[in-house]
VOGU-3710 file (C-alpha; in Angstrom, 3 decimals, decimal comma):
1> xxxxxxxxxx> -13,195/-32,039/9,401  -15,277/-29,000/8,493  -16,471/-26,756/11,303  -20,205/-27,162/11,924  -22,414/-24,442/10,505  -25,717/-23,022/11,578  -28,851/-24,173/9,756  -29,131/-22,734/6,145  -30,814/-19,324/5,879  -32,662/-17,983/2,903
11> xxxxxxxxxx> -31,267/-20,371/0,285  -31,642/-24,032/-0,745  -27,901/-24,986/-0,346  -27,741/-28,090/1,688  -26,026/-27,792/5,096  -22,434/-28,993/5,167  -21,862/-28,352/1,348  -18,598/-27,324/-0,033  -19,696/-23,688/0,355  -20,133/-24,304/4,109
21> xxxxxxxxxx> -16,770/-25,922/4,233  -15,134/-23,032/2,415  -16,817/-20,356/4,743  -15,969/-22,345/7,847  -12,360/-22,550/6,851  -12,259/-18,776/6,101  -13,835/-17,987/9,435  -11,242/-20,211/11,232  -8,502/-18,087/9,751  -10,195/-14,858/11,083
31> xxxxxxxxxx> -11,965/-13,796/7,910  -14,766/-11,382/8,649  -15,177/-9,740/5,328  -14,885/-11,027/1,687  -14,358/-8,647/-1,116  -16,513/-9,950/-3,841  -19,315/-9,280/-6,219  -21,723/-12,127/-6,797  -19,449/-14,982/-7,489  -19,090/-17,657/-6,023
41> xxxxxxxxxx> -22,809/-17,271/-5,347  -23,100/-20,278/-3,083  -20,166/-19,139/-0,860  -21,798/-15,596/-0,361  -25,242/-17,073/0,347  -23,852/-19,101/3,251  -21,270/-16,668/4,460  -23,614/-14,765/6,791  -24,060/-17,980/8,731  -20,510/-17,677/9,728
51> xxxxxxxxxx> -20,596/-13,939/10,494  -18,750/-13,048/7,298  -19,708/-9,870/5,530  -19,495/-9,280/1,792  -17,997/-6,110/0,564  -19,401/-5,855/-2,925  -17,114/-4,061/-5,296  -18,218/-2,840/-8,799  -15,088/-3,977/-10,540  -12,701/-6,896/-9,839
61> xxxxxxxxxx> -9,613/-4,711/-10,265  -10,957/-2,377/-7,600  -11,875/-5,317/-5,297  -8,315/-6,539/-5,459  -7,040/-3,160/-4,446  -9,380/-2,982/-1,563  -8,307/-6,263/-0,247  -4,554/-5,075/-0,575  -5,168/-1,956/1,499  -7,279/-3,939/4,052
71> xxxxxxxxxx> -4,194/-6,064/4,575  -1,931/-3,166/4,931  -3,998/-1,535/7,572  -5,258/-4,623/9,518  -2,304/-7,026/9,253  -4,973/-9,746/8,380  -4,911/-11,725/5,311  -7,991/-10,596/3,135  -9,983/-12,626/0,709  -11,113/-11,377/-2,650
81> xxxxxxxxxx> -13,145/-13,447/-5,109  -13,893/-13,418/-8,807  -15,654/-15,451/-11,553  -13,853/-17,301/-14,046  -12,835/-15,671/-17,356  -12,955/-12,026/-17,798  -13,685/-11,276/-14,106  -10,624/-13,270/-13,218  -8,345/-11,280/-15,681  -9,504/-8,115/-13,934
91> xxxxxxxxxx> -8,100/-9,399/-10,701  -4,691/-9,522/-12,247  -3,749/-5,744/-11,970  -4,637/-5,551/-8,242  -2,728/-8,766/-7,420  0,260/-7,525/-9,431  0,473/-4,535/-7,069  0,167/-6,710/-4,004  2,721/-9,112/-5,388  5,385/-6,382/-6,002
101> xxxxxxxxxx> 4,543/-4,604/-2,656  4,723/-7,923/-0,699  1,015/-7,722/0,515  -0,711/-10,905/1,344  -4,081/-11,635/-0,457  -6,057/-14,861/-0,902  -8,029/-14,811/-4,043  -10,716/-17,484/-4,642  -11,583/-17,728/-8,412  -14,606/-19,685/-9,415
111> xxxxxxxxxx> -13,908/-22,042/-12,323  -16,281/-23,967/-14,734  -18,086/-27,212/-13,663  -15,474/-30,131/-13,288  -17,426/-32,167/-15,770  -17,038/-29,262/-18,420  -13,447/-28,787/-18,018  -11,614/-28,325/-21,504  -14,809/-28,355/-23,364  -14,916/-24,575/-24,048
121> xxxxxxxxxx> -17,460/-24,054/-21,358  -18,750/-20,396/-20,914  -15,823/-18,119/-19,842  -13,395/-21,070/-19,599  -9,844/-19,904/-19,334  -6,503/-21,279/-18,158  -6,328/-19,560/-14,788  -3,205/-21,435/-13,574  -1,271/-19,735/-16,317  -3,206/-16,443/-16,045
131> xxxxxxxxxx> -1,932/-15,653/-12,534  1,613/-16,937/-12,833  3,181/-13,495/-13,024  1,291/-11,998/-10,150  0,981/-14,739/-7,396  3,452/-16,648/-5,305  1,097/-19,672/-5,147  -1,666/-20,894/-7,583  -3,603/-24,188/-7,145  -6,856/-25,716/-8,257
141> xxxxxxxxxx> -8,825/-27,757/-5,785  -10,671/-30,534/-7,490  -12,263/-32,540/-4,577  -14,647/-31,144/-1,934  -12,873/-33,349/0,558  -9,697/-31,304/0,128  -11,209/-27,778/0,573  -9,805/-27,245/4,030  -6,400/-28,555/2,924  -6,200/-26,062/-0,028
151> xxxxxxxxxx> -7,540/-23,098/2,004  -4,900/-23,755/4,697  -2,265/-24,079/2,013  -3,479/-20,552/0,360  -3,367/-18,651/3,694  0,129/-20,219/4,627  1,587/-19,254/1,284  0,106/-15,739/1,364  1,248/-14,898/4,959  4,650/-16,711/5,229
161> xxxxxxxxxx> 8,130/-15,729/4,143  7,821/-12,666/1,761  3,978/-12,038/1,825  2,106/-12,067/-1,488  -0,968/-13,210/-3,255  -2,137/-16,799/-3,345  -4,801/-17,864/-5,733  -7,116/-20,790/-5,117  -9,131/-21,925/-8,154  -12,479/-23,717/-7,252
171> xxxxxxxxxx> -14,861/-25,283/-9,755  -18,438/-23,942/-9,414  -19,999/-27,421/-8,570  -17,507/-27,901/-5,687  -19,525/-25,319/-3,698  -22,724/-27,456/-3,719  -20,931/-30,908/-3,534  -20,958/-32,587/-0,029  -17,547/-33,339/1,511  -17,008/-36,647/3,355
181> xxxxxxxxxx> -16,831/-36,429/6,960  -13,175/-36,656/7,927  -11,421/-37,405/11,243  -10,141/-34,650/13,524  -11,208/-31,017/13,880  -8,834/-28,408/12,409  -8,057/-25,504/14,753  -5,093/-23,754/13,103  -5,711/-19,943/12,438  -3,409/-18,655/9,658
191> xxxxxxxxxx> -4,968/-15,385/8,733  -2,609/-12,760/10,260  0,918/-11,870/8,931  3,884/-12,222/9,208  2,774/-15,825/9,955  6,328/-17,221/10,931  8,901/-14,771/12,138  12,561/-15,600/11,647  15,610/-13,927/12,755  18,828/-13,250/10,866
201> xxxxxxxxxx> 21,992/-15,120/11,909  23,237/-13,782/15,318  26,894/-13,692/14,044  25,729/-11,440/11,084  23,725/-9,318/13,553  26,855/-8,798/15,655  28,944/-7,953/12,565  26,351/-5,388/11,432  26,230/-3,789/14,862  29,916/-3,390/15,082
211> xxxxxxxxxx> 29,932/-1,795/11,546  27,109/0,721/12,451  28,687/1,669/15,819  32,030/2,450/14,089  30,512/4,297/11,073  31,474/8,006/10,554  28,070/8,811/8,904  25,549/5,937/9,161  22,194/6,100/7,702  19,078/3,791/7,841
221> xxxxxxxxxx> 16,709/3,726/4,908  13,409/2,027/5,711  10,905/0,624/3,204  7,471/-0,825/3,320  8,766/-3,974/4,690  9,045/-2,293/8,046  5,242/-1,631/8,047  4,614/-5,238/6,920  6,634/-6,642/9,720  4,938/-4,293/12,206
231> xxxxxxxxxx> 8,373/-3,367/13,237  7,993/0,594/13,680  8,636/0,386/17,414  11,789/-1,543/16,888  13,029/0,896/14,193  12,222/3,910/16,540  14,309/2,197/19,327  17,226/1,881/16,822  16,767/5,549/15,867  16,950/6,557/19,555
241> xxxxxxxxxx> 20,530/5,251/19,679  21,481/8,101/17,454  20,887/6,831/13,963  19,249/8,908/11,370  16,361/7,393/9,515  15,115/8,036/6,009  12,274/6,239/4,221  11,021/5,165/0,870  7,566/6,345/-0,158  6,075/3,041/1,100
251> xxxxxxxxxx> 8,187/3,345/4,259  6,730/6,672/5,073  5,385/6,482/8,687  7,753/3,837/9,882  9,178/6,520/12,127  7,624/9,721/13,298  8,803/12,508/10,918  8,681/15,018/13,886  11,617/13,044/15,389  14,877/15,126/15,208
261> xxxxxxxxxx> 16,659/12,304/13,563  14,016/11,743/10,843  15,237/12,607/7,374  11,946/12,034/5,548  11,409/10,291/2,230  14,299/10,000/-0,177  14,367/8,864/-3,757  13,534/10,511/-7,099  11,416/13,232/-5,484  14,264/15,218/-3,876
271> xxxxxxxxxx> 14,115/18,027/-6,380  12,981/21,672/-5,826  10,755/21,920/-2,816  11,174/18,224/-1,928  10,945/17,543/1,836  14,506/16,127/1,924  16,010/18,112/-0,861  18,452/19,813/1,336  19,429/16,522/3,034  20,646/14,833/-0,194
281> xxxxxxxxxx> 24,199/15,188/0,979  23,282/13,090/4,153  22,424/10,217/1,760  25,190/10,710/-0,695  27,911/10,878/1,965  26,763/8,087/4,179  29,567/5,607/4,696  27,399/2,692/6,246  23,861/2,302/5,014  21,251/-0,092/6,668
291> xxxxxxxxxx> 18,534/-0,913/4,287  15,394/-2,352/5,982  12,559/-3,893/3,997  13,688/-1,809/1,053  13,680/-3,253/-2,562  16,166/-0,581/-3,733  14,095/-0,006/-6,793  14,476/2,625/-9,404  12,296/5,325/-7,974  13,448/4,835/-4,406
301> xxxxxxxxxx> 17,061/5,219/-5,497  16,530/7,986/-8,027  17,580/5,526/-10,893  20,310/4,031/-8,575  22,138/7,308/-8,581  21,251/8,643/-5,057  22,737/5,862/-2,818  26,452/6,372/-2,254  28,729/4,141/-4,418  31,475/3,661/-1,811
311> xxxxxxxxxx> 29,359/2,908/1,321  29,163/-0,202/3,057  25,703/-1,649/2,878  23,806/-3,829/5,428  20,567/-5,195/3,904  17,834/-6,599/6,128  14,978/-8,347/4,315  12,729/-11,333/4,740  13,410/-12,300/1,229  16,870/-13,557/0,626
321> xxxxxxxxxx> 16,687/-12,650/-3,032  16,166/-9,002/-2,340  19,297/-8,791/-0,177  22,162/-7,519/-2,266  20,040/-7,275/-5,440  21,370/-3,856/-6,369  24,064/-3,028/-3,709  26,619/-5,453/-2,585  25,536/-5,859/1,173  26,138/-7,635/4,289
331> xxxxxxxxxx> 23,240/-10,129/4,593  20,619/-10,054/7,339  17,924/-12,326/6,184  15,024/-12,424/8,464  11,983/-10,596/9,835  12,445/-6,952/10,447  10,861/-6,871/13,836  12,841/-9,685/15,453  16,148/-8,670/13,595  15,889/-4,968/14,289
341> xxxxxxxxxx> 15,282/-5,845/17,991  18,305/-8,081/18,079  20,420/-5,484/16,319  19,477/-2,834/18,672  20,331/-5,042/21,606  23,683/-5,947/20,075  24,368/-2,129/19,471  23,780/-1,468/23,194  26,839/-3,642/23,836  28,908/-1,552/21,429
351> xxxxxxxxxx> 30,762/1,652/21,947  28,286/4,295/20,783  30,319/7,459/21,582  30,474/8,391/17,907  26,742/8,400/17,864  26,497/10,474/21,023  29,230/12,943/20,059  27,704/13,700/16,665  24,032/13,641/17,610  23,477/17,331/18,435
361> xxxxxxxxxx> 25,192/18,540/15,147  23,201/16,055/13,148  19,948/17,093/14,639  20,776/20,755/13,830  21,586/19,971/10,350  18,193/18,034/9,852  16,334/20,811/11,607  17,894/23,482/9,414  17,094/21,479/6,228  13,528/21,384/7,209
371> xxxxxxxxxx> 13,332/25,059/7,907  14,943/25,738/4,520  12,329/23,524/2,774  9,535/25,327/4,445  11,152/28,679/3,535  11,475/27,523/-0,143  7,828/26,795/-0,407  6,861/30,333/0,999  9,584/32,073/-1,252  8,948/30,344/-4,596
381> xxxxxxxxxx> 5,055/29,738/-4,651  2,039/31,766/-4,531  -0,021/29,657/-2,235  -3,055/31,969/-2,763  -3,049/31,572/-6,523  -6,054/30,128/-8,560  -5,960/27,533/-10,137  -4,978/26,110/-6,773  -1,452/24,811/-6,142  -1,433/21,216/-4,765
391> xxxxxxxxxx> 1,194/22,343/-2,289  -1,314/24,560/-0,720  -3,844/21,759/-0,416  -1,254/19,418/1,222  -0,289/22,163/3,763  -3,931/22,681/4,685  -4,565/18,978/4,880  -1,446/18,545/7,043  -3,095/20,901/9,590  -6,145/18,687/10,222
401> xxxxxxxxxx> -4,425/15,140/10,232  -4,282/13,312/13,437  -1,998/10,416/14,437  -5,065/8,156/13,714  -5,675/9,417/10,208  -5,147/7,090/7,372  -4,123/8,900/4,057  -4,285/7,010/0,826  -3,043/8,248/-2,539  -3,492/7,124/-6,055
411> xxxxxxxxxx> -0,372/6,472/-8,150  1,544/9,109/-10,151  1,712/12,717/-8,717  -0,739/12,024/-5,908  1,776/9,705/-4,137  4,545/12,160/-4,386  2,501/15,082/-3,013  1,511/12,892/-0,003  5,087/11,672/0,599  6,532/15,214/0,482
421> xxxxxxxxxx> 4,043/17,338/2,061  2,190/15,430/4,763  3,854/14,662/8,215  3,911/11,253/9,963  3,294/12,353/13,464  3,806/8,865/15,043  5,652/5,726/14,192  3,215/3,443/12,553  1,256/6,127/10,781  -0,289/4,847/7,615
431> xxxxxxxxxx> 0,187/6,651/4,215  -0,861/3,998/1,798  0,383/4,413/-1,745  0,501/1,921/-4,667  4,283/1,819/-5,232  4,429/-1,866/-6,133  3,805/-1,228/-9,756  2,218/2,107/-9,327  -0,794/1,918/-11,596  -3,488/4,538/-11,831
441> xxxxxxxxxx> -6,872/3,893/-10,311  -5,923/2,342/-6,809  -6,714/5,371/-4,771  -10,455/5,153/-4,312  -10,548/1,388/-3,713  -7,550/1,504/-1,472  -9,489/4,042/0,694  -12,501/1,716/0,758  -10,250/-1,260/1,833  -8,661/0,851/4,638
451> xxxxxxxxxx> -12,000/2,105/5,815  -13,264/-1,569/6,005  -10,250/-2,444/8,069  -10,433/0,632/10,349  -14,026/1,997/10,356  -13,219/4,231/13,281  -10,341/6,071/11,502  -10,651/9,032/9,242  -9,748/7,929/5,732  -8,591/10,550/3,291
461> xxxxxxxxxx> -7,775/9,766/-0,367  -5,770/11,967/-2,794  -6,140/11,322/-6,398  -5,736/12,970/-9,691  -8,480/13,339/-12,280  -6,748/10,793/-14,514  -6,611/8,070/-11,844  -9,990/8,773/-10,397  -11,619/8,226/-13,752  -10,662/4,627/-13,716
471> xxxxxxxxxx> -12,862/3,955/-10,657  -15,773/6,404/-10,468  -18,191/3,496/-10,096  -16,857/2,633/-6,633  -18,356/5,798/-5,257  -21,536/3,827/-5,275  -19,713/1,051/-3,487  -18,772/3,517/-0,770  -22,375/4,548/-0,313  -24,066/1,111/-0,507
481> xxxxxxxxxx> -21,437/-0,569/1,837  -21,569/2,374/4,213  -17,755/3,052/3,954  -17,630/7,017/4,249  -14,372/8,598/3,095  -13,197/11,946/1,999  -11,744/11,992/-1,562  -9,818/14,917/-2,908  -9,482/15,076/-6,669  -6,655/17,117/-8,087
491> xxxxxxxxxx> -8,534/18,365/-11,259  -5,996/19,749/-13,616  -7,557/18,335/-16,815  -4,397/16,561/-17,866  -2,478/13,281/-17,379  0,000/15,375/-15,416  3,105/12,984/-15,116  2,633/11,904/-18,722  2,433/15,244/-20,135  5,350/16,631/-18,083
501> xxxxxxxxxx> 7,550/13,815/-18,791  6,939/14,038/-22,524  7,676/17,709/-22,402  10,918/17,108/-20,658  11,938/14,190/-22,918  10,649/15,348/-26,303  9,622/19,003/-25,855  6,108/17,980/-26,920  3,282/15,826/-25,740  0,665/13,609/-27,301
511> xxxxxxxxxx> -2,936/14,620/-27,680  -4,338/12,218/-25,164  -2,577/14,120/-22,231  -5,346/16,686/-22,223  -8,801/16,107/-21,028  -12,169/17,730/-21,503  -13,488/19,399/-18,418  -15,257/17,124/-15,918  -17,146/18,206/-12,746  -16,220/15,459/-10,306
521> xxxxxxxxxx> -18,485/16,923/-7,559  -21,556/16,330/-9,761  -20,449/12,680/-10,359  -20,354/12,261/-6,549  -23,790/13,654/-6,277  -25,104/11,490/-9,075  -23,865/8,491/-6,976  -25,690/9,707/-3,819  -22,562/10,967/-2,252  -21,658/14,604/-1,359
531> xxxxxxxxxx> -19,703/16,735/-3,835  -18,007/20,030/-3,503  -16,292/22,066/-6,106  -13,294/24,218/-4,983  -11,837/26,832/-7,328  -10,105/29,055/-4,872  -7,579/27,986/-2,250  -9,482/29,581/0,667  -12,473/27,308/-0,085  -10,522/23,959/0,496
541> xxxxxxxxxx> -9,865/23,928/4,164  -13,503/24,681/5,273  -14,775/22,083/2,761  -12,235/19,620/4,085  -13,268/20,227/7,770  -16,912/19,826/6,859  -16,237/16,551/5,034  -14,245/15,063/7,897  -17,059/16,021/10,320  -19,704/14,337/8,166
551> xxxxxxxxxx> -20,628/10,615/8,157  -20,773/10,334/4,420  -18,492/10,084/1,500  -17,494/13,546/0,184  -15,692/14,262/-3,165  -13,764/17,606/-3,008  -13,122/18,371/-6,607  -10,317/21,020/-6,690  -9,344/22,921/-9,855  -5,600/22,725/-9,672
561> xxxxxxxxxx> -2,773/24,335/-11,678  -1,888/22,065/-14,489  1,662/23,457/-14,600  2,252/22,321/-10,933  4,466/19,267/-10,669  6,029/17,577/-7,605  9,864/17,768/-6,815  10,864/15,143/-9,322  14,578/15,239/-9,784  14,257/14,617/-13,604
571> xxxxxxxxx> 12,255/17,814/-13,912  14,627/20,052/-12,050  14,899/23,462/-13,423  13,752/22,277/-16,925  12,691/25,183/-19,140  10,477/22,930/-21,214  8,026/22,666/-18,256  7,525/26,524/-18,433  4,892/26,277/-21,279
//
């Protein structure tokens, strides 16, 4: 039975319509904001009666990205909406990122009138087929009496097991139809994740604990699944027993990188001046490797060449199909939080003398590698050069970050600069990067979604000029929806990763890698935001501090060295990049 609504306000939609039923169901699941433009109009017209705010994006692909980041920060299941046809197709990229990154999103897609189905109505499309590759659950609700049923199914699908997008398709006339009054009142609230926590087999946990305790050189490599499980405290407790912890890019912040047993991010960015470059042997020589919420994907494993071939693997993941996908492994299928807690408890019953005896030497090795990394930067780079080196910007940014800061990066180089040069100062710190499918253009909308979830937190976004060009329009969204952020644009006038990869692979590059000059600070001002142009390194930190102190969106457009590239192993000492 739908929850009762307040009398209608400012519209002619009859009380207890399908739109009211939708809004009441969303409210029951804890929804306070919906990312949507104008469609479904009836839903947005009644939503304020339920205390639900609309965050009006400019494009659907950005709206889906906003919802994704909102989920990562809040641990609430977000809702994004779109119209049928072309608008629905624009939801696909954002849902694809969420799908691969295991982030729950409920998408409500308005469809054509039920009486016009399969008549070539305006913008009619087969949405059930459209979303098959980017969602774990897709259904079409065809009766107003079943709205509550399908909304509950959507939230359950999104938040349970391995989280991911759920798509609910709703015909336009359903929102103004009047459901029949049913029996019983729904009280279930399914809007947080993980919805149902499960623990791995206790016998498997005991076996894993014995293997870790007896290991000569154990290593934990944590992925984004630790954040999704909210298991950072449990991972830290395991680390305190003497186990070194490395992370993937999405796993950054699962442990404090100031901890003496924190290795830092590992993967394909352990080349020259990489944060963990000098700790590569620690990975390659490990004899027992515990993977937690880690997809063992190409970039995270340096094309499957980094992880040791003869190690014994223990793989903990909520998705049984990920366990052992690329590395034969002892299976721990379950929620990271519960299973890590049980594993740590089991380890406390083991003989941990090997961990205790080797801890001091291991901590010295990690500390020495950090010092060498910092010395490499100082020795090999001119940090006062203009155009500005991105490494200088990151070192300055790292000075002003607090444990509460949220840092968002676009795909490509921006994600790698953030992973390598910024420091997670506490377990649970959020560095949000689009590493699911790593498409350009996610940076700014990610930042707006994060700010929606945590309006009290400073949100800083790093994007290249190539990625920022995808979503300039969302600056107006930031201003209109009162979501102030700081956006740093690395303006090198090239598609950096593309140009440098083409140089390495082919000793040439295609024409489209080079851009004409664009003043992004002027774009910001044209949108009613603040814009600052930085051409010398000493101008950046004062501009950054001013931006963080202001209650408005600021774009800091930094002219950067186009020959600067992150520590990607594929680029290591390649003469073709000296062009």
